[in-house]
C-alpha positions in Angstrom: 98.3 106.0 106.0 96.7 108.9 106.8 94.3 110.6 109.7 91.0 110.7 106.9 91.4 107.1 106.0 91.6 106.0 110.1 88.7 108.6 110.8 86.6 105.6 108.0 87.9 102.9 109.4 86.8 103.8 112.8 83.2 104.5 111.6 83.3 101.9 109.7 81.2 98.3 110.3 83.4 96.7 108.0 86.1 94.2 109.5 89.5 96.1 107.8 92.7 94.9 108.3 95.1 97.6 109.4 99.0 96.1 110.4 101.6 97.9 112.5 105.0 96.6 111.8 103.4 93.5 110.5 101.1 92.8 112.7 97.3 92.9 112.8 95.9 95.6 115.2 92.9 97.2 115.9 92.2 100.6 115.9 90.5 102.2 119.2 91.0 105.6 118.6 92.1 108.7 117.0 94.0 111.5 118.8 92.7 115.2 118.8 96.3 116.4 116.9 95.9 113.4 114.5 98.6 112.3 114.7 98.9 109.3 116.9 96.6 106.2 116.8 95.7 104.2 120.0 95.8 100.8 119.0 95.7 97.0 120.3 96.5 94.2 119.0 94.1 91.4 117.3 93.5 88.1 119.5 94.1 88.0 122.6 95.2 90.3 125.0 93.9 94.2 125.8 97.2 95.7 126.3 96.7 99.4 124.1 99.6 101.6 122.3 99.8 104.4 120.9 101.6 105.0 117.2 102.4 107.7 114.8 99.2 107.3 112.2 101.9 107.4 109.5 102.9 103.7 110.7 99.9 102.2 110.1 99.3 100.0 107.0 96.0 98.7 105.5 96.3 95.2 104.0 94.5 95.2 100.7 
């Protein structure tokens, strides 16, 4: 995924399915340099992690 699409997803009111290594995640934020994003797993638990934007995949 690219930085532009991450920004679009963050500003969208729609629920967009994004996966990180096959696991559904919510994108919480984007770093200032646009190279990493903070995400957390969908469902119970609020543990957040920072991942490379290039490793995020939008499911269609």
